[in-house]
TORKOL-4160 file (C-alpha; in steps of 0.2 Angstrom, whole numbers, padded with zeros to 4 digits, m for minus):
92
<pt num="1" X="0475" Y="0239" Z="0403"/>
<pt num="2" X="0486" Y="0222" Z="0405"/>
<pt num="3" X="0501" Y="0219" Z="0400"/>
<pt num="4" X="0508" Y="0202" Z="0398"/>
<pt num="5" X="0527" Y="0203" Z="0401"/>
<pt num="6" X="0540" Y="0198" Z="0387"/>
<pt num="7" X="0551" Y="0186" Z="0398"/>
<pt num="8" X="0555" Y="0169" Z="0403"/>
<pt num="9" X="0544" Y="0169" Z="0415"/>
<pt num="10" X="0529" Y="0180" Z="0409"/>
<pt num="11" X="0519" Y="0192" Z="0422"/>
<pt num="12" X="0502" Y="0202" Z="0419"/>
<pt num="13" X="0507" Y="0219" Z="0426"/>
<pt num="14" X="0492" Y="0230" Z="0427"/>
<pt num="15" X="0496" Y="0247" Z="0420"/>
<pt num="16" X="0482" Y="0255" Z="0426"/>
<pt num="17" X="0492" Y="0253" Z="0445"/>
<pt num="18" X="0507" Y="0259" Z="0437"/>
<pt num="19" X="0514" Y="0277" Z="0440"/>
<pt num="20" X="0527" Y="0277" Z="0425"/>
<pt num="21" X="0533" Y="0267" Z="0412"/>
<pt num="22" X="0549" Y="0270" Z="0404"/>
<pt num="23" X="0567" Y="0265" Z="0400"/>
<pt num="24" X="0581" Y="0261" Z="0411"/>
<pt num="25" X="0599" Y="0256" Z="0403"/>
<pt num="26" X="0605" Y="0239" Z="0406"/>
<pt num="27" X="0622" Y="0243" Z="0409"/>
<pt num="28" X="0634" Y="0261" Z="0405"/>
<pt num="29" X="0641" Y="0253" Z="0389"/>
<pt num="30" X="0628" Y="0242" Z="0383"/>
<pt num="31" X="0614" Y="0245" Z="0371"/>
<pt num="32" X="0601" Y="0235" Z="0377"/>
<pt num="33" X="0587" Y="0246" Z="0386"/>
<pt num="34" X="0574" Y="0239" Z="0398"/>
<pt num="35" X="0554" Y="0245" Z="0398"/>
<pt num="36" X="0549" Y="0245" Z="0416"/>
<pt num="37" X="0535" Y="0250" Z="0423"/>
<pt num="38" X="0537" Y="0257" Z="0441"/>
<pt num="39" X="0522" Y="0256" Z="0455"/>
<pt num="40" X="0528" Y="0261" Z="0473"/>
<pt num="41" X="0542" Y="0250" Z="0478"/>
<pt num="42" X="0538" Y="0240" Z="0467"/>
<pt num="43" X="0546" Y="0239" Z="0446"/>
<pt num="44" X="0542" Y="0225" Z="0432"/>
<pt num="45" X="0552" Y="0224" Z="0418"/>
<pt num="46" X="0539" Y="0222" Z="0402"/>
<pt num="47" X="0553" Y="0219" Z="0392"/>
<pt num="48" X="0571" Y="0219" Z="0385"/>
<pt num="49" X="0576" Y="0227" Z="0371"/>
<pt num="50" X="0592" Y="0227" Z="0359"/>
<pt num="51" X="0592" Y="0244" Z="0357"/>
<pt num="52" X="0584" Y="0260" Z="0360"/>
<pt num="53" X="0576" Y="0260" Z="0344"/>
<pt num="54" X="0566" Y="0243" Z="0347"/>
<pt num="55" X="0562" Y="0252" Z="0364"/>
<pt num="56" X="0554" Y="0269" Z="0359"/>
<pt num="57" X="0544" Y="0255" Z="0344"/>
<pt num="58" X="0539" Y="0246" Z="0362"/>
<pt num="59" X="0534" Y="0261" Z="0371"/>
<pt num="60" X="0524" Y="0266" Z="0355"/>
<pt num="61" X="0514" Y="0250" Z="0354"/>
<pt num="62" X="0512" Y="0253" Z="0371"/>
<pt num="63" X="0504" Y="0269" Z="0370"/>
<pt num="64" X="0493" Y="0265" Z="0356"/>
<pt num="65" X="0486" Y="0251" Z="0364"/>
<pt num="66" X="0479" Y="0263" Z="0377"/>
<pt num="67" X="0475" Y="0276" Z="0367"/>
<pt num="68" X="0466" Y="0263" Z="0358"/>
<pt num="69" X="0457" Y="0255" Z="0373"/>
<pt num="70" X="0464" Y="0238" Z="0373"/>
<pt num="71" X="0461" Y="0227" Z="0388"/>
<pt num="72" X="0476" Y="0216" Z="0387"/>
<pt num="73" X="0493" Y="0218" Z="0377"/>
<pt num="74" X="0504" Y="0202" Z="0375"/>
<pt num="75" X="0522" Y="0207" Z="0373"/>
<pt num="76" X="0528" Y="0189" Z="0373"/>
<pt num="77" X="0522" Y="0185" Z="0352"/>
<pt num="78" X="0529" Y="0202" Z="0346"/>
<pt num="79" X="0544" Y="0201" Z="0338"/>
<pt num="80" X="0553" Y="0218" Z="0343"/>
<pt num="81" X="0568" Y="0218" Z="0329"/>
<pt num="82" X="0551" Y="0218" Z="0317"/>
<pt num="83" X="0544" Y="0231" Z="0327"/>
<pt num="84" X="0558" Y="0244" Z="0327"/>
<pt num="85" X="0559" Y="0240" Z="0307"/>
<pt num="86" X="0542" Y="0245" Z="0304"/>
<pt num="87" X="0543" Y="0259" Z="0318"/>
<pt num="88" X="0557" Y="0266" Z="0304"/>
<pt num="89" X="0547" Y="0264" Z="0289"/>
<pt num="90" X="0533" Y="0273" Z="0296"/>
<pt num="91" X="0543" Y="0288" Z="0302"/>
<pt num="92" X="0549" Y="0290" Z="0284"/>
């Protein structure tokens, strides 16, 4: 599956070629969290989230898209704040 990154300079990343998709803390006392895809010695930032809740919601969205066999997931149009609120209400 291809993912269009959520950034000022969007990049297409092929998740079939990545070894790991996960979280990366930006700084020790900073709640912001990056979602990164790593492949060998390359690392792609898929999105920067305001906090861990947004990051978890985004990882959940990516895993659902993979499970559904999506060919492309465009993160540019996704509101991460709303995604986290929707994911919280779905858990309750």
